[in-house]
C-alpha positions, 0 to 999 in steps of 0.5 A: 483398461486404465488410460495412460495420461499424457505428460501434457496433462501433468504439466497443465495440472501442475501449472493450474494448481500452482496458479491458484495459491495467490490471493487478493484482498480488497478494502473499500469505502463502504460507508456502512458497517452492515455492508461488505467491506473487505473482499478476498479473491483468488488470482489465476496467475496464468490468465489473470482472472479474479474469482471471489472467495469470501467477504466480511462486513465492516465499516470503511476498511480503507487500507489493509496490510497482509502478513506472511502468517495470514493475518489481515490488519485493516484501517477501519472507521476511516472518514468517520467523525470522532472515530478510527480503529484498526481491526484484525482478521485471520485468513485460512487459505485451506478453508478459504475463510476470513475470520474477525479477531478483534478491533482497537481504537487507532488513537486518532481520526481517519486512519489511512495506513497500517503496517506490521514489523517483521517479527509480527509483534507490533502494528503501527498505524498512521492517522491522517486527520489529526496527524498521529502515529499509534503503536499497538502490541500484537498478541501471540494469536495475531489479535491486536493488543494494547496501544503502547505509543501515540504520537501527535504532530501539529505543524503545517506548511505553505498550502493554506487549503491542504496544509494548515496542520500535519497529515501523516499518510503512511508508515513504512519500515526500512528494509532492515526494520531498524527504522520507520518513516512517516511521510507527512503530507501536511508538513512536507516532511518525512518523519523518521524513527528508530525501531526496536522490536525487542522493546518491552514498550515504546519500540519507536524512538527519535532518530538523530535527524527526526525528519527529512524536509521535502519540496514545500507544497508537495505533500509527501504521501506514500513511500517505498524502498528499492528491493536492493535496499539502497534507494527509496522513493516518495510520491507527492500527492499535491506536487505530482512528483516522485523524489528519489533518495539514497538510503543508508542507516536511517538516512535519506540523501536526495538523488532526484525529483521527477514529475509523474505526468507529462509536461503538458499536464499542469496543476491540480495533481492528485498522485497517490501510490507508488510501487517497484517491480520485484526485479527492481527494474521499474517504478510505478506511480498512480495519478488520480484527478484529471489523469487517472493513470499509472506513470511508468519509470525505468530505474537506473543502476544509480537509482535514478528514474527515466519515464517509460510511459503512461497507462490509463487505469480504465477507471476513476480515482486509482487510490491504491494498486499492487504488484503480485509477488511474481511481478507478472500482474499489477492490480489497480483499484478505482474508487470513484468508478468502483472497478478493479483492473488487472494488468499484465506487466511486461518484464522487459519494457515495464508496460502494462496490458489489461488482462482477465475480466474487470470486477466491480466493488463499490468504492474499492479503495485498497488492494494487497496481494499475497501468495500462500 
């Protein structure tokens, strides 16, 4: 006799099945091309547990971006003198395999950020050390084609130790993909360009206002847009603050500047990454150095920020973190302590609670989360 399965079985089976289609990609400062550098884990979106799927050997993949079509683009040979490259991989969630496609020179030393446009025809890379932005065409198979543009910047700002020259630290498209912004830590500017995906070559062109000035000595680093497309936020590495802007048609109008640390903490800031929850209600910003925490802010209807609290990252030097597409989890990478922590996010309060089991990845530097 065939035993009839209970409705509860089908509910649990369905939950478990759909909990297994979210993947987490990690990059690292492995300092050696013969060691594993990019790692793929599966995220159980019920328990928050991470399970390793595969990994590949590559040198210093410091930053990754993942496309909806399953391509992974990495800044490679980062912090390698006189070198720098961008590399392409293809992830297959069915076979759970990660395949190397090709590699191209990044057009400068120390690539730190890479992004892809909505059409997946162009890949844009930011080089930190020699302050450049390179643009490559993407081939139909997802591999990286020839470099078509390479911008270089030279001017610095007021800090004699960190700002003797320009340092591009990220490359972020506007929500409509008609503009792209490059925070320049060395020059205290957010550089702006128009973007034309249909261009045969040279998709980036100067805007009417080629840059937005930021607080002198602040060192703008990472940049993000609110899900509603009306507001933008930039985190300062050296200033330890987030600047909020009203965004419209490629322009940024200053709205607010607020510190990412309590008033009792002074000097020596090392703020790094910034993200907004998918529901648009909370902004998260990471602080390295003596704090090693995530600052949590609520976002008002007018785009302004209000401090909610601080959560230790339970490690040292949280360079990059990410929020999963459902908004349930925040995953942070601690470079110096080589540990990854999964936090469950309270959708009502915005606060974070550690969940699952932390994992160890040597000098883990980046995390991206994608649902297939």
